[in-house]
MIDO-87097 format. One record per residue: residue in one letter; x, y, z of N, C-alpha, C in turn. Coordinates in steps of 0.001 Angstrom, whole numbers, plus 524288, in hexadecimal, padded with zeros to 5 digits. Last residue first. Layout:
N
aXYZXYZXYZ...
// end
This chain:
352
sEA6D3867D44999CEA4778644549D7EEA894862754A15EaEA67387500495D2EA97B870294964EEA72586CE049A9CqE9BE787A7848F4DE9EA4879F149443EA186874BA4947DvE9C9C8808248361E9B1387BA0485EEE9E7987ADF48ABAmEA085888BB47E35E9B9D8899F480FBE99F2884DA48429dEA8E888547478BEEAA0E8881547D91EA5278898048096wEA488880E446FBCEA62787D61473FAEA74D8804C47906sE98E58880446C02E9E6A8869D46B6FEA0208838847032iE8D5C88AC84656CE8FC1887FC469D1E9567886B046874pE897F8976C46157E8B788923C45FFDE8E1A88FC5464C2eE7E2F89DEE4666EE83DE89D594665AE855A897E64648CgE736A89E4646731E75BA89F374620CE7B9F89EF7461EAfE72DD8A33A47400E6FE58A0EE46FA8E729A8A24546A78aE7F2E8A2B247AD9E7A9A8A574478C4E77EA8A23947483iE838B89CED4862FE83A289C8B48075E7EA089EFC47E66dE8BE489DEE4911BE86E389F4148EBDE877F89F2F488CArE9483892BA4923CE9351898504929EE8DD78992B49082sE94D48885049155E990188AB04946FE98368908B49511aE89E787FEA4922FE8C368849848FD6E903F886EF4937AhE8B5F8720849285E89A8876F7494CBE8CAF87B8049273gE85E58664D48C43E8A168696B48E83E87EF86EA74906EgE7D26862B748789E7E28860DB48CE1E82AF8639748F71lE82E08634547B09E7E19862CC47E29E7F54860564837CiE8CD0861BB47697E8B90866AF47920E86E38660F47CD3kE8C84857FF47215E907D858F54760EE8F4585DE947923pE84B3858EA46AAAE84088554646F19E87EF8562F47384lE8993860C1463E5E8501861EB46711E844385E0D46B93yE919985EEF45D1AE92FC85F33462A6E8E4B860504662EkE8DD085F9C45329E8EFE85A5145510E905185A4545AECpE8CF286A39450AFE886C8677C452DAE89A8862194550AaE9846871A5454CAE95B886E3A450F6E914786B244537EiE96B187E1245AFAE98CC878BE45B05E95B18756545725gE93CB8890545231E94598865445728E96EF88103456AEnE923F88D3B44875E967388F7444BA4E975688CA7450D4gE8B2A88B2943FFCE8EE688748441C7E93388894A44539pE7D8088F68441A8E825288E5F43EC1E862F88AF6441B4rE75288840944290E78A98873F43F68E790188CA5441EDiE754D87BC044E11E72C187F3244A41E76DC8816F4468DsE731F873CD4585DE76268740D45384E73198774544F95rE713E879F4464EEE6F8B876F746055E73848777445BEEvE6E5E87C0A4721CE728B87B5F46E2EE707D8780D469B6nE658D87C2C47854E689C880FF477D9E6D42880A347418eE608E872B4477AEE5D57877674775BE609D87C5747696aE67A986B004793CE657686B55473FAE621E8703247348sE71288718148190E6CE986DD248075E6B1686E7F47ACFfE7AB98744D48B12E79578745248585E75388701F4848CmE77D287A194975BE78FB8756A49443E77698764448E82eE7E268856C49C83E796F882B849AABE7B0087E284972AgE872A88A9D49E8AE860A886184A1C2E813A883174A007kE82108968D49A00E86B9893C649BBEE852888F5C49F70aE769B894B9491F9E79788971B49659E7E3E893E0497B8iE7331896EB4853EE74F5892D7488DCE78338958348D1AsE68B4899D547CA9E6CD089BCD48022E6E1A8979448423kE675C890B747209E65288939D4766EE69C1895D547988vE6DAA88C5D46B05E689788E0D468F5E653F8907546D57aE7A9A88C7546845E76F788D4646C9CE71D888F5146A57yE7ED08831045EABE7DAE888674605FE7A278884E46534lE870C87B6D456E9E841487BD145BC9E839D8818145D8CsE84BF87B3F448DCE881C87AE144D78E84B387BBC45246rE84478799F43AD3E81EF8795F44003E86218792844447rE89B18832A431C6E886B87DE043377E863987E0443902hE8CEB88CE942F69E874388C2642FAEE85C88867B430C7mE975C88CF442E1BE956488F3E432F3E8F8388E7343398iE98AE8893F42412E99708859C42864E9755887C642D8CsE97D0890AA41C54E932388DA941DB3E93C988A82422ACgEA14A894F241A41E9D318987141BF8E98588959C41DC9kEA69588C434168CEA80788E7A41BA4EA3ED8923E41DB3eEA4DD8886140CDCEA1688868E4110AEA2578895B41638sEAC7E88BD34065CEA73988DCE40564EA36088C39409A2gEB4EE885FF409C4EB4C488B8B40AF6EAF4F88DCB40A4ElEB09E879A940EF4EB22387D0A40AA6EB1D3882B840C5DlEB52D8701141710EB20C874D5416EDEB418878554129AdEB68386382410B6EB89D867FA4138BEB4D486C9141334yEB3D185B3A40ACFEB0C185C0140F90EB2C986094412D0nEB397856F83FDCAEB54E85AF540178EB19B85B4D4061DvEB7098524E3F1A0EB4EB850C33F6B6EB7098548C3FAD2rEB57B85C7E3E804EB8698583E3EA7FEB598856B73EF7FgEADA4860833DD61EB2098619A3E0DBEB4C985CBC3E2D3vEA35B861F23D981EA53D85CC73DB1AEA9E185D4E3DECFaEA22586C4A3D64DE9F8386A883DB07EA196865513DCFAaEA76F86CFE3CCF2EA97186FF23D166EA71686DF23D681wEA0D2866AB3C6E9EA64F865293C7AFEA889867EE3CC77aE97D486CC43C738E97C28677E3C970E9D488659D3CA84aE9B35875993C1D0E99B6876163C752E99B6870BF3C9FAkE9C9B8714D3B80AEA132873503BAC1EA00D874163C08FcE923C86E9F3B5F1E965286A973B5DAE9B2686C703B8CEeE8D48878603B68CE8BFE874563BA5FE900286FED3BA6ChE91C787E1F3AE12E92098800B3B376E914B87BA03B760vE8F5B877D83A556E94C6879273A68CE954787AB03AC4AlE8447877CF3A626E874A872F43A64BE8CED874053A7E4nE82338826A3A4B0E8104880063A9C0E83E687ADB3AA70rE84FE8832639A4DE87C88865539E25E86F08841D3A3A2fE7D7087CAD3963FE82DF87AF539605E863887E20399D2eE74938829F39808E74F687D7339A67E7AA087B9C39A82dE76A788B48391D6E762E88BF739782E76AB886C639A63qE7724885FE387AEE7B86888EE389EBE7B218899938FD8eE71F9878B0387EEE723587E0B3860CE762A8811E38948lE766D86BC93857BE753C86FEF3892BE758A8753838673sE70A68616937DDBE74978657037EB9E72BE86953382DAfE69BC85A4B379E1E6CBA858C437E84E714685C8237F83eE656685F8737150E61F585D9937574E64ED85C2037A67aE6D4C861F036A05E6B298660836D6AE683E863C937213dE71F885C413628AE734F85AF1367ECE70C685EA036BDChE6E6A8602F35913E6DD785A9835A16E6EFD8591135FBBgE665586B5735A09E6B9A869243599EE6B538638A35B71gE5EC08754F360ACE5F888705035E16E654586F1035D66dE5C2087DD636640E5E4D87EBE36110E5EFB879B135E02aE598087A5036FF4E553587B5F36C53E572687C62366C5rE62C387A2A3754BE60B98752937367E5C62875F636F67sE6C518835D3734CE66AF882BE37412E64F587D76371F0vE76DD8823E37314E74CB8872637534E6EF6886B43764CtE7CAE8765E3781BE7A188796237407E784E87E8B37662fE84A486B5637AFCE8360870CF37BCCE80908731537711hE871C85F9A3823EE85B58624637D65E8384867B537E92kE91EF85DB038AB3E8C4E85E3438A18E8B328612F38514eE9B38857E0392C3E99F78597938D66E94088596E38CCDiEA4178595339CBDE9E8D8591039B7BE9DDE85AF4395E4iEAE47853973A3EFEAC9B855FD39F01EA6BC8553B39E72sEAFC284EA43AD51EB302853333AC3CEB16C856173A745gEA8B2848973B77CEA924849A83B1ECEAC0984EC03B0E0gEA6BC846723C1E5EAC28846D33C030EACE5847C83BA6AlE9CC8847113C554E9F40841EB3C591EA4CF841E83C36EvE9A6D8513D3C2F7E9AC384FCA3C87AE9D8A84A8D3C920vE99B28501A3B825E9DE8853423BA62E9EB0851D93C01EsE909E84A473B756E958C847DC3B5BAE9A3984AEA3B7C8aE8927851713BACAE8A1F84CAE3BDD1E8F5484A383BC56vE8977858A93B2A0E8B2185A483B7D7E8C6D8557D3BB31sE85858522C3AA87E8AB68548E3AA2CE8CC2856143AF86aE7B8684FAE3ADFAE7F5D84B813AD2FE84E484DB43AD02gE76B0859D53AE6CE7763856903B306E7B878526D3B26AiE7414860583A666E79928604A3A7F6E7AAA85C943AC7CgE6B2E85D0339BB5E6CEE85FE13A04DE72A585F1C3A184pE6A8B84FFB39653E685F8554039706E6ABC857DD39BDCtE769E849D4391D7E71C5849E0394DCE6F9184F6D39511hE8011848CA38D48E7BA2849B0389BFE766E849C138CA7dE8CEE84B873900CE87B184B5139255E837684C9F38E54sE97EB845A4392D1E9579847FC38E37E8FA08474538EF7lE9FD98470539DD5E9ABA8458E39BCDE99808488B396DCgEAC3E841A43A1BBEA818845833A212EA3328436C39F88aEB96283F273A638EB45D83D993A401EB06D841F93A4BDiEC70783C383A4C3EC2C883F7D3A6AAEBDC883DF03A3CDcECBD882F2A3A74DECB9E834003A450EC7758377E3A6B4dECBDA8240B3A909ED0028277A3AADFED04882C763A796fEC39681DAE3A6F4EC73181EB23A2A8ECB62822BA3A400aEBDF781C703B02AEBF06817D63ACF3EC343818D43A8E8sEBCF6826AC3B422EBFE5822B93B703EC19281E383B382aEB6E382B863AC8BEBBE982DCA3AE10EBF53829BB3B0B5lEAE0B824FA3AC72EB1528258C3A7BEEB6BB8278F3A92FhEAA30826FF3B678EAC18821C33B534EAF88821E53B05CpEA6D1831493B617EAB8F8300C3B919EADAD82A963B800vE9E3282F1B3AE88EA271832DD3AD9BEA73F831A63B0E9tE964C8289C3B1E3E9A33826723AE4FE9EE882A053ADB7aE8F5F82E753B718E932382B953BA5BE975B829123B6FEvE883E831DA3AFF3E8D1B834CA3B058E9100832603B42BnE7F2C82DCA3AA7FE831282A733AD17E885D82D2A3ADB4aE76E2830C23A397E7BE88338F3A399E8047830693A628dE6CFB82D173A33FE70F1829E63A09AE766682C403A109eE66FC8349B3A79FE67AE82FCD3AAAAE6B7E82C043A81BiE66BB83BFF39FB9E69E783D1C3A459E6AD7838263A77CkE682283778392B6E64EE837DC3976EE687B838AB39C2DaE6D1C83F5638835E6D9283AD838BB1E6A1F83BB93907DpE66DC8439D37C06E69808445B3810DE69D283F4E38429yE6F2F83A66378B7E6EA183FFC3779AE68E98419C37790aE79598325737D97E73D6832EC37C39E72C5838C137C1DsE830E82E31381EEE824882FCD37C7FE7C9282F4F37AE8vE882F832C638CDBE83BF82F9038B40E823483175385CEcE951E832AE39171E914E834D738DCFE8CFA830E638CF3hEA0E38369439767E9C448333539791E9800835C839450lEAC598399B39162EA75683BCF392E4EA32C83790392D7lEB9AC839C23947BEB52E8369E392DFEB02F8392D394D6aEC57983F2E38FE5EC0F283FA73935BEBC9183C563911BiED32383EDF38F10ECE2783C9538D6CECA1183D953919CqEDF21840F138B22EDB15843DB38DECED5BB8421238BF2tEE55A83B4D384D5EE6C483B5C38A64EE2BD83E3938DB1aEE5D0833BC3797BEE2AE8374F37CADEE443836DC3826AgEEB2782C6037375EEDF6830EB37575EEAD6834B0378C2aEE6CC82338370D0EE812826C436C7AEEA6482BE836E58eEE49781ED637A54EE8A381C5837722EEA5881FCD372A1rEDC558254937D56EE14D8258738023EE5B68232537CF2aED47B8226F37629ED643827D637688EDBA78281C3791BaED368817C937837ED4DF81988372FAED70581F1237329sED01D81825382B7ED518815AC3815BED7018177837C07vEC67181D0938172ECA8081F8D38492ECFD981D4238340aEC13B8157B37B47EC1E681ADB37962EC64F81D9A37C4DeEC16480CB0381C3EC3F980C7D37CA3EC505811FB37A95gEBB4E8107A38A25EC0BF80F0838AF4EC3C880ECD385E0iEB1BE8116A3852AEB4528162238727EBA2281511387FCeEAFEA806D938339EB09480A7437ECDEB32680F8638087gEAEFF8030F38D95EB2FE8010538A08EB40C804B038588lEA6618089039170EAB8E80959393B8EAFE88077939024nE9EDD80CD93861DE9F9C809EF38AF7EA53580ABA38CE2aE98B581824380CFE9D53814BD38123E9D74811E038654mE909081F1C3810EE8FA881A1037E82E94368164937F0EgE9917829CA3832EE93C1827E83827FE938E822E637F4EtEA28882E7F38559EA243828CD385D3E9CCA8269D38511sEAB15837E437F9EEA5F98368B381C7EA52B830A938172iEB74E83CBA38259EB48F8386137FCAEAF62837733828FiEC068845FA37F7DEBBC48450A382AEEB8778410937FC9mECDE48480637F69EC9718456237CF9EC51F844A7380FDpED8098516737D07ED45084ED338090ECFB384C8537D8FkEE0EF84E063725BEDDA5851A83754CEDA3184EAF37928gEE66B8481236B48EE8FA8499F3701FEE5F384D773736ArEE33E8439A3624DEE3C78495436231EE66384B4B3672AqEE19D8393B36449EE6AC83AAE36218EE77784096361B7aED73F838BA36700EDB2E8387F36B23EE08683A3B36934vED26D8386135D23ED1E783D0636069ED63883D2936487yED56A82E4535A5BED6FC832AF3570DED696837CB35A16rED084828303620DED6418283B361A7ED82882CF935E89iEC61582A5535FA7EC82F82BD2364C4ECE2382C0C36494lEC567825C5355B5EC49B82B6E35651EC6EE82D4B35B82pEC73481B1B35861ECAD081DED354EDECA3C823E13554AlEBE588193F35F1AEC39E8198636145EC78D81C0335D8DdEB2DE81C00360E9EB61C81CDC35C41EBBC881D9B35E04nEACA581BBC36982EAE8E816AA3678DEB1E881735362B1vEA9AD825CD36AE0EAD3D823A336EC6EAF5981E5236D19eEA2A982AD2364A9EA7C4829A336255EAB848270636627fE9A4382D3436A95E99558299736644E9E6E828093638EsE9E53834B13718EE9CDB82F7737360E9C7C82B8836EF1aEA96583BA336C11EA3D783B0936D4BEA2A48356236EBFiEB48C8410C370D8EB2A283C6236E20EACFD83B9136FD6kEBA6184D4536F7AEB64084A4337208EB4D48459C36E8AyEC67485381371C3EC3028509C36E32EBF1184D8A3716CaECCC586017372F6ECB0C85B0A37505EC78B85886370EDpECF7D8690A36DB8ED251867D93728DED0E58629B374F6aED23C86A1A36040ECE53868D13643CED11A8670E36933dED79586ECB357C1ED9F586E7435CF2ED5DD86DB236137lED40986DA634E08ED2028722D350E3ED3F78725335683sED82B8644F34B29ED9FB868F634853ED83586DFB34AFEaED23885DBA35161ED7CC85E603528CED9EE8634634FDFlEC8BE85E5134C2AEC9278607735172ECEDD8614935306lECB7A8593D342C2EC98385E9A342C1ECA44861133481EdECE3784F4C34696ED22485285343E9ED07B85845343C8vEC48384C1234A6CEC8FB84C9634DFCECD1B8502334B90aEBEEF84BBC34116EBD6384F7334522EC1CD850483490AtEC3FA843AA33C0EEC409848DE339A2EC28484D0E33D9ArEC1EF83B023428AEC73383D3434254EC752842A633FEBdEB5A883D6134951EB90B83A77345CBEBE4483D453457AfEB0F78434B350AAEAE8883E3F34F90EB17183B2634B5DpEB42284B6535BA7EB4FF849BF3563CEB2BC8444935563sEAEC58549B3636AEAEB984EE9362BEEAFB484DB935CFAsEB67D85FC2367A6EB28C85D0B36492EB2F08572B36522fEB7D386C5736E27EB9ED8679436BC8EB564864753698FlEBAE08788537378EB797875A036FC6EBA78870BD36E0FtEBAF5880C437E78EBD4887C4C37BC6EB942879C137833vEBA1088E8C37D95EB7CE889A237F60EBA1A8853B37C12nEBB6A898E337A3FEBEAC896BD37E78EBC35891E1380E1rEB6D389CC8371ACEB3A689CC037666EB68689A5837B0EkEBE8389AFB36A58EBD178A06736B90EB9FB8A0C03709ErEBE1A8901636A2BEC2CE892BD36C0CEC19C8985E36D94aEB42D88EAE365B3EB52A88CE036B0AEBA0688F8436D50rEB608892AE35BBDEB2458954835F23EB32B893AB364DDeEBD6688B5C35801EBEEF890CB358A4EBB30893AD35C40fEB75B8826035785EBBD08828135B16EBD8F8882035C18lEB053885B334FC5EAE6E8844E354F6EB2DB88471358F9aEB6B08874234719EB3DA88BBE34948EB1E988A9034ECEpEBA5087CE334551EBDF688121346A2EBB3E885CB34923hEB05A8774B34354EB3908766B347FDEB77187AD73492AwEAA9D877F833A4AEA96487B9533E8DEAD8E87B96342D0eEADD186FF03340EEAF978752E3329EEAE3387945336BBfEA8AE867473381CEAE45867E633921EB01086D773380EpE9C158694733DBEE9F888691D33924EA53B86A3333A81tE96A28612934642E992C866483465EE9D1F86662341EByE8A5185A6634401E900585AD034434E91D08608234466aE7F878593B34311E81BA85A273484AE878D85B6C34845eE7C27856C633933E79D385B5733BB8E7CB085CEA340B8kE81D184E053373AE822B8523D33364E7FE08574A3359DyE7E908477033F08E83B6849CB33F89E848A84E3233B9DlE74A0844C933AFBE75258475A34010E7A5E84A283406FdE774583FDC3319CE743A844B43317AE7497847A7336A7yE7CB2837183353FE7F4F83AD8331CEE7C7584013331DBlE75168319F33B29E79C3833C333DA2E7C3C8380B33A46rE67EF83555338ABE6C7F832553371CE7148834DA339A8yE5E158372334253E62798393933F56E65FF834D333D73gE56F78323A348CFE55BD832AF34341E5A17834EB33FF4dE59EC8392B35443E5704834DA351DAE55CD8360934C20wE5FAF83F2E35AD1E60E883F5E3553CE5E4883AEA35235lE5CCC83D7A3651DE5C30842B6362D4E5CA7842C135CECgE57668303A364E2E5A6683498366F1E5981839AB363FBgE568982755359AEE55A1828F935F10E58EC82DA636098rE6017823D6350F5E5AD882280352C3E5A52823F335883iE6708827C3345EEE665B8284B34B9DE60B58272334D08lE6CF38200133C52E68518230A33DB9E67B682319343A9fE746881921339C2E75EF81EA0339AEE71648224333AF1eE6FEB80F923391BE730A8109B33DD2E75008163733E0DpE6AFE80F7D32F20E67E681061333DFE6B1F81193338B2rE718D8174132560E70C58124C3280EE6E148132A32D51dE73F98201132036E6E7781F61321A0E6D7881A2332443sE7F418281B32281E7CDF823013215FE7737822EA32333dE899982E7032287E846582FC73207CE81B382AC831EB2iE906882BC232E80E8FF582BC9328CDE8A4B82CDA3274AtE9730832D6338D0E93D582E9A336F6E940082E97330FBiE9F07839E033AADE9CB48375D33F3BE9927832D033DB1tEA23283E473319BEA64A83C08334E8EA40B8391E3398DdE99568420732CCEE9C2083DC932A2EEA08183B8032D77pE95EF84A3933327E9294845A333279E9588840FD33036tEA18784D4033AAFE9DE984E663366BE9A52849AE335E5yEA5DF8524934715EA4E484E0B34366EA1F08504733EC7sEA7B58565D35310EAA53856EC34E00EA992851FF34ABAqEA10085E1F35C2AEA1DB858E9359F9EA3D08597E35460iEA521866053673DEA23D865273626EEA33A85F8E360AAkEA50786BC8373D2EA6568676B37068EA2C48675436BA9iEAB2A8748C37C4EEA6E9873AD378A0EA8A386F5A374F3aEAE4C87659389E5EAF91874DF38480EAA8C8744738165dEAA7B87A89392F2EB02487A2F39251EB1B08790F38CB7aEA02B883E63937AEA20B87EAC39214EA7F187EC639163gE9BE388D6E39547EA03888BDF398A3EA21888660397A9tE94A8890EE38E5BE92B388DE7392DCE970188CAC396C9dE99C08958338607E9778898F7389F9E95698960738EC0aE9C0188D1537FB4EA04B88FA23827EE9E3189306386EDaE921688B6937B90E94558878737F1BE98D0889E63823FaE91328944337538E8D768936937972E8F8C88F8537D6EdE9975892C636E0BE9943897733715AE95CA8968237620iE96248895236996E9B39889A136C39E9B4E88E4E36FE2lE8CC788C9B36522E8CAF888B33694AE91D8888A036C4DmE90968934B35D61E8D7889576361A5E8D33891B036640lE952688BE8356EEE987688FCE3597DE95A78925035E15cE8BFB886D3353DEE900B883EA356A2E93B8887A83597CrE86C888EAD34E7CE846988C9F35342E8880889A935678eE8DBD88F8934646E8CEC89407349B3E8A678925534ED2iE8CC6885C334187E91B2887223441BE910E88BD0347C0dE835887CC834231E83DF8826734162E88BC8842E34456lE7FAB872CD344ACE8275873AE33FC0E82EA8797133E46kE7C578732834F09E7876872D534ACDE7AC5874573457AhE81AD872F335847E82B287762354C7E7F02877833501CnE802F869D135D94E7C9B86E2135EBAE7DAA8730D35B8BaE8623860F935D06E830F8625D35863E7F99867193593AsE9008864FB365AAE8E08860BE3626AE8AFE862D235DBFiE92F386A4336EB9E8F7B86CCF36AEDE8CED868D536758eE950F8682B37BABE950586562376A7E910B867F337304aE9CE186D73384DBE97FF86E7538210E985F86BFF37CA3iEA2B18683638FFDEA2F6868A138A4CE9D7D8697638815vEA99D86AEA39B31EA45F86A98398F1EA49A86BE839321yEB0AC865343A498EB1648676E39F61EAC44866A639C6EpEB053867F93B248EAEC0864DE3ADB3EAF40867F83A8A7pEBC4186C6A3B89AEB6A386CDE3B77BEB531869D73B295fEC576862803BCEEEC436867573BA2DEBE59867AF3B92DgEC80F858C73C065EC9B685D3B3C38DEC856862813C144pEC4B9851B73B8A6EC1EA852183BD9CEC366856CE3C0ECgEC69E859393ACB5EC7288549A3AFF5EC478855883B525iECD95861503A47AEC88B85EC93A556EC979859D33A876kED31786DA23A190ED3AF868843A3F3ECE568665B3A576rED4708746B39621ED0C98739939A83ED17986E1839C9FgEDA978751238D5CEDC7A877803921FED8FE876CC396DCaED4E286F173861BED5B8874AF38531ED72C8778C38A3FiED324865B738F4BED1448676538A2BED1CF86D45389D2eED87585B7D39642ED8B6861213957AED7188626938FE7iED528852723A099ED689853AC39B3CED67D8599C39AB0vED737849FB3AB2DED70484F683A963ED84684F953A396sED8D983FF13ADB9ED42C842553AFE9ED3B7848163AE85nEE25383CF23A9F1EDDB983B4E3A6FFED8B183DB23A913nEEC5D846413A98DEE8CE8435C3ACE8EE3D8842073A9E7mEF52F8450939EE9EF13A8480A3A1C8EEDE9844603A516
// end
């Protein structure tokens, strides 16, 4: 397959196709399966192309330790031990069949980020159509190889990774059999500052690693996402919730339903607007071209009278001779009577 195109659940993704917009539910379900199912319904209603969850347990992503390096300092989750945070944020494995079934009923693609082999095996058993590697796992080459062996498209976030580490991840995936890889530029801060977005990185990723690229966006609003689409980004991933006021560990940097619907609309509109380099007259412009400027008689002109700046001017509309010929017309003589408001044509100009 062309490295500039991948396909997830029958949807082709790449520069020649509208951007693929992913709604990330993450921890916004607040450990309530009914809320998680509701979030799937709400995300589907926005027109998102896909919905993503995360597949881990507290024990597969970290350990229950009180050592100081397991304590989060600063940011949204300041003071949490890693184990305690993930115990509140994880999506239980036993929910997964119901979540995939709800997505199928809503005719929307669902896939996940696995964080260990047990999660990969679970997702494979549910016939997940793609796999996402989170930024914090981009250096876990054994996990990347294990995912690649599933033979499904892989989307890899690159937050915190340098070019060398991204190259190692891509090589590991390809060597293990992955043929469809997308890289998402990502700033792994929650939320990320818009001035740190650096979406110019998106096309560079595509060029450097001969694959499609996009943005995993943690900035406020939709500006960074739309900008990345304009620069050639083929995938947009953004956190989703129904209400930031409801809380949830990721709520602060998530979009609500109307905002996410706007994200989907504006990203696809931006892609459509980029189009191609074109200087031809478009069909939609044909009704406007007559309103361009041209030469008109702004006073009545008698046969034989000289054309001057007082009786001929460049005005709208555009039915007369083009304004660039005004110097050639001035000083010439009218071949017939010309009424006020008539467009000037060459047959009105007396041959010299």
